[in-house]
N, C-alpha and C positions, 0 to 999 in steps of 0.2 A: 504493499500500499504506500510505503514511503517513495518508492521509485515513481509510482503513478502520481502522487503529490507533486514531486519534483517536476515531473513532464508537465504537469497541469501548471505549474508556476513558470515554466518556460514559456507557453503558449500564452498565458495571461499577460506576462511582461511583454513579450513580442508585440501583442496586440495594443497594449497600452502605449508603448513607445511609437508604434506606427500611427496610431490615431493622432497622435500630438504632430508627426511628421506630415502627414497628408494635409493638415490645416497650413502648414507653412510652405509646402511646394507648390509653387505656381505654374501652371501650364494654359496656355492660350487666354492669358489674362485673369485667371482665377484659381484659387486653391483647388487641388485635385479632389479634396474632400466634398466638393460641390458637385462632382461627377457622379452620375448614378452608378456606373459600372464600380467605382470606388466604394461607394455606400453599400453595394450589394456584397462585394468581397468582405468587406468589414463585419456584415451582417452574417454572412455564411460562416466565417472565422469564429465569431461570437458564438453562434449557434452550436458549431460543433464543440467548442471549449465548454459551453454550458453542459452540453450532453456529457462530456467526459467527467465533469466536475460530479454530476449526479452519480455516476458509477463509482467515482473514489468515494464519495459521501455514503453511499449504500454499502460499500465494503467496510468502510471504517466504522459505520452503524452496526454491521454484523459482528465485528470484534467487539465493540463496547456491550453488546447485547449476549455475547457468548455463544452466538450462533455459528454454524459453519461458514467459514469465508473464504476457502481457498479458491474457489471457482470465481467467486466475485472480485478476488483480489487479483486473479489471473486477468480476468476481464478487463478491470480498471487499468492495470498496468498496459495491456494491449492497446486499449483505445486511447489511453492518455499519452502514451508514447507515439502513436501514430498520428494523433491530433498535433502533439508539438511539432512534430516534423513537418506536417501538412501546413500548419499554420505559419511557421517560420519561413517555408518556402514562398508562401503567398504574400507574407509581409514583405519579403525581398523584392517581390515583383513590383510592389506598390513604391519601392524606393528606387525603382527604375531598372532593376537587375532583371 
């Protein structure tokens, strides 16, 4: 669960930094945060991160309640790590990469 939480933090941090950046980067006379595609990309990343967070919380809750958590922890780790990778790649694209 710890690794899943770390991956979740990576995704959240990347989104936070990118949200600030897209407000500052200007293309065609306006911040790219105003473009619909940028807003859609940020929304997709946030939704994906929120879903991963729910899995991490579900696994942690199972531990707290003394319930079986092995599969939940594996699911959380898988999805959170995949989310971190996908989100950081998408954020990089918004930086112009």
